[in-house]
N, CA, C and O atoms as a DFTB+ gen file, in Angstrom:
268 C
 N C O
     1  1      64.832      53.656     157.944
     2  2      65.327      54.038     158.914
     3  2      64.213      53.648     160.772
     4  3      63.705      52.585     161.126
     5  1      64.222      54.381     161.164
     6  2      63.726      54.232     163.089
     7  2      62.139      53.671     162.844
     8  3      61.616      52.768     163.498
     9  1      61.559      54.370     161.830
    10  2      60.230      53.671     161.847
    11  2      60.080      52.649     161.341
    12  3      59.273      51.905     161.898
    13  1      60.738      52.163     160.134
    14  2      60.620      51.217     159.623
    15  2      61.160      49.708     160.362
    16  3      60.820      48.568     160.046
    17  1      62.358      50.253     161.724
    18  2      62.918      49.141     161.362
    19  2      62.110      48.998     162.755
    20  3      62.318      47.887     163.242
    21  1      61.486      49.580     163.321
    22  2      59.550      49.577     164.938
    23  2      58.824      48.728     164.283
    24  3      58.515      47.663     164.817
    25  1      58.236      49.180     162.436
    26  2      57.713      48.099     162.172
    27  2      57.689      46.256     161.928
    28  3      57.105      45.173     161.901
    29  1      58.867      47.078     161.798
    30  2      59.149      45.352     161.430
    31  2      58.896      44.613     163.034
    32  3      57.935      43.923     163.376
    33  1      60.359      45.102     164.032
    34  2      60.263      44.560     165.056
    35  2      58.494      43.987     165.026
    36  3      58.262      42.788     164.867
    37  1      57.494      44.877     165.177
    38  2      56.378      44.643     166.019
    39  2      55.391      43.374     164.833
    40  3      54.411      42.700     165.150
    41  1      56.227      43.430     163.243
    42  2      55.225      42.891     162.135
    43  2      55.716      41.511     162.513
    44  3      54.880      40.613     162.414
    45  1      57.203      41.113     163.022
    46  2      57.452      39.775     162.882
    47  2      57.086      39.873     163.803
    48  3      55.883      39.623     163.861
    49  1      57.769      40.285     165.170
    50  2      56.354      39.627     166.359
    51  2      55.220      39.212     166.813
    52  3      55.136      38.472     167.793
    53  1      53.870      39.795     165.913
    54  2      52.971      39.133     165.085
    55  2      53.562      37.527     164.927
    56  3      53.374      36.501     165.581
    57  1      54.245      37.805     163.904
    58  2      54.573      36.522     162.592
    59  2      55.204      35.293     163.633
    60  3      54.666      34.189     163.545
    61  1      55.726      35.374     164.085
    62  2      56.458      34.211     165.197
    63  2      55.391      33.636     165.789
    64  3      55.047      32.456     165.732
    65  1      54.547      35.138     166.742
    66  2      53.783      34.582     167.381
    67  2      53.081      33.566     166.507
    68  3      53.304      32.385     166.774
    69  1      52.363      33.811     165.621
    70  2      51.266      33.247     164.440
    71  2      51.787      31.554     164.685
    72  3      51.239      30.462     164.839
    73  1      52.943      32.007     164.624
    74  2      53.988      30.210     164.063
    75  2      54.342      29.258     165.600
    76  3      54.725      28.088     165.611
    77  1      54.020      30.376     167.172
    78  2      53.994      29.198     168.353
    79  2      52.908      28.967     167.698
    80  3      52.862      28.347     166.636
    81  1      51.403      29.735     168.633
    82  2      50.748      29.159     167.916
    83  2      50.583      27.645     167.074
    84  3      50.741      26.547     167.607
    85  1      50.314      27.821     165.992
    86  2      50.762      26.617     164.897
    87  2      51.385      25.238     165.390
    88  3      50.989      24.078     165.275
    89  1      52.965      26.028     166.222
    90  2      53.338      24.336     166.823
    91  2      52.470      23.735     167.985
    92  3      52.274      22.575     168.345
    93  1      52.001      25.004     168.458
    94  2      50.797      24.283     169.494
    95  2      50.633      24.038     169.603
    96  3      50.745      23.507     170.707
    97  1      49.458      23.584     168.189
    98  2      48.365      22.634     167.656
    99  2      48.746      21.791     167.271
   100  3      48.182      20.743     167.585
   101  1      50.207      21.722     166.145
   102  2      51.278      20.438     166.350
   103  2      50.948      19.714     167.098
   104  3      50.302      18.740     166.711
   105  1      51.321      19.921     168.826
   106  2      51.694      19.147     169.104
   107  2      50.686      18.781     169.994
   108  3      50.897      17.800     170.708
   109  1      49.964      19.193     170.059
   110  2      48.625      18.134     170.373
   111  2      47.589      17.414     168.812
   112  3      46.637      16.641     168.921
   113  1      47.977      17.789     167.910
   114  2      47.430      17.267     166.909
   115  2      47.678      16.057     166.260
   116  3      46.964      15.169     165.793
   117  1      49.381      16.339     166.394
   118  2      50.413      16.004     165.031
   119  2      50.111      14.118     165.865
   120  3      50.174      13.657     167.004
   121  1      49.753      13.520     164.338
   122  2      49.756      12.278     164.010
   123  2      51.249      11.285     165.212
   124  3      51.226      10.658     166.272
   125  1      52.708      11.836     163.833
   126  2      53.420      11.894     163.630
   127  2      54.883      12.530     164.619
   128  3      54.899      13.757     164.720
   129  1      55.767      11.951     165.146
   130  2      56.246      12.377     166.112
   131  2      57.410      13.459     165.222
   132  3      57.714      14.610     165.536
   133  1      57.813      12.805     164.266
   134  2      58.672      13.851     163.591
   135  2      57.739      15.561     163.551
   136  3      58.299      16.646     163.394
   137  1      56.821      15.428     163.668
   138  2      56.225      16.511     163.162
   139  2      55.931      17.746     164.872
   140  3      55.943      18.977     164.870
   141  1      55.653      16.596     166.372
   142  2      55.880      17.166     167.652
   143  2      57.172      17.995     167.602
   144  3      57.147      19.206     167.819
   145  1      58.398      17.271     167.289
   146  2      59.887      16.952     167.539
   147  2      60.063      18.480     167.156
   148  3      60.536      19.451     167.748
   149  1      59.433      18.262     165.809
   150  2      59.590      20.239     165.178
   151  2      59.151      21.224     165.460
   152  3      59.650      22.344     165.569
   153  1      57.623      20.641     165.672
   154  2      56.588      21.903     166.601
   155  2      57.679      22.318     167.575
   156  3      57.933      23.517     167.692
   157  1      58.273      21.500     168.209
   158  2      58.744      22.197     169.693
   159  2      60.397      22.820     169.720
   160  3      61.091      23.267     170.634
   161  1      60.639      22.606     168.241
   162  2      61.855      23.729     168.175
   163  2      61.480      25.435     167.117
   164  3      62.172      26.421     166.862
   165  1      60.054      25.031     166.772
   166  2      60.337      26.165     165.900
   167  2      59.321      27.035     167.086
   168  3      59.003      28.213     166.921
   169  1      58.914      26.239     168.236
   170  2      58.774      27.098     169.522
   171  2      59.025      27.432     169.868
   172  3      58.591      28.541     170.178
   173  1      60.994      26.481     170.653
   174  2      62.068      27.407     171.483
   175  2      62.415      28.202     170.721
   176  3      62.821      29.297     171.111
   177  1      62.329      27.736     168.861
   178  2      63.082      29.399     168.426
   179  2      62.398      30.089     168.293
   180  3      62.673      31.093     168.950
   181  1      61.697      30.157     167.857
   182  2      60.557      31.554     168.098
   183  2      60.318      32.627     169.628
   184  3      60.291      33.753     170.124
   185  1      60.221      31.524     169.752
   186  2      60.511      31.781     171.345
   187  2      61.224      32.939     171.645
   188  3      60.863      34.045     172.048
   189  1      62.704      32.292     171.268
   190  2      63.713      32.992     171.273
   191  2      63.498      34.452     170.906
   192  3      63.494      35.458     171.615
   193  1      63.328      34.293     169.643
   194  2      63.666      35.709     169.098
   195  2      62.734      36.411     169.242
   196  3      62.912      37.620     169.090
   197  1      61.321      35.875     169.609
   198  2      60.646      37.268     169.315
   199  2      60.688      38.004     171.091
   200  3      60.203      39.019     171.589
   201  1      61.771      36.548     171.764
   202  2      62.476      37.867     173.392
   203  2      63.452      39.189     172.090
   204  3      63.406      40.351     171.687
   205  1      63.954      38.356     171.996
   206  2      65.049      39.459     171.643
   207  2      64.550      40.655     170.504
   208  3      65.637      41.104     170.141
   209  1      63.756      41.221     169.936
   210  2      62.889      41.642     169.232
   211  2      62.483      42.531     170.263
   212  3      62.978      43.652     170.142
   213  1      61.604      42.348     171.408
   214  2      60.976      42.637     172.128
   215  2      61.767      43.141     172.991
   216  3      61.171      44.024     173.607
   217  1      63.374      42.946     173.520
   218  2      64.260      43.585     174.114
   219  2      64.538      44.966     173.257
   220  3      64.396      46.148     173.570
   221  1      64.971      44.362     172.106
   222  2      65.954      45.763     170.924
   223  2      64.298      46.694     171.113
   224  3      64.335      47.785     171.681
   225  1      63.128      46.221     170.664
   226  2      61.427      47.431     170.748
   227  2      61.864      48.334     171.992
   228  3      62.068      49.540     171.847
   229  1      62.022      47.566     173.453
   230  2      61.797      48.014     175.120
   231  2      63.721      49.008     174.443
   232  3      63.219      49.411     173.393
   233  1      64.259      49.200     174.412
   234  2      66.383      49.394     174.094
   235  2      65.760      50.099     173.259
   236  3      64.943      50.743     173.917
   237  1      65.635      50.440     171.827
   238  2      65.494      51.250     170.351
   239  2      64.388      52.637     170.993
   240  3      64.411      53.849     171.204
   241  1      63.362      51.274     171.110
   242  2      62.111      52.979     171.082
   243  2      60.652      53.314     172.529
   244  3      59.553      53.864     172.447
   245  1      61.612      52.468     174.048
   246  2      61.265      52.744     175.094
   247  2      59.628      51.696     175.518
   248  3      58.850      51.922     176.446
   249  1      59.544      50.624     174.516
   250  2      58.815      49.384     174.540
   251  2      59.094      48.229     173.927
   252  3      60.253      47.889     173.692
   253  1      57.373      47.052     173.402
   254  2      57.883      46.078     173.436
   255  2      56.583      46.668     172.433
   256  3      56.472      46.009     171.399
   257  1      55.843      47.513     172.544
   258  2      54.448      47.356     171.161
   259  2      53.589      46.781     171.981
   260  3      52.841      46.245     171.162
   261  1      53.124      46.485     173.134
   262  2      52.530      44.724     173.812
   263  2      52.336      43.707     172.392
   264  3      51.306      43.113     172.071
   265  1      53.622      43.712     171.688
   266  2      53.338      41.941     171.244
   267  2      53.654      41.458     172.684
   268  3      53.606      40.258     172.957
């Protein structure tokens, strides 16, 4: 139900934020361009999904839970 959905969005937002942080480290530290290219793609995709999940939280529950 709603409690599960809200918890899922909250946890997945945090999970995606962790992926963005890891990818940012890869951009700074990776040796191979392929890793850097992958990191850029991960950052773009995860940020887009974070925005979508926050929009759903705001629409359905009145907030984005600060994540």
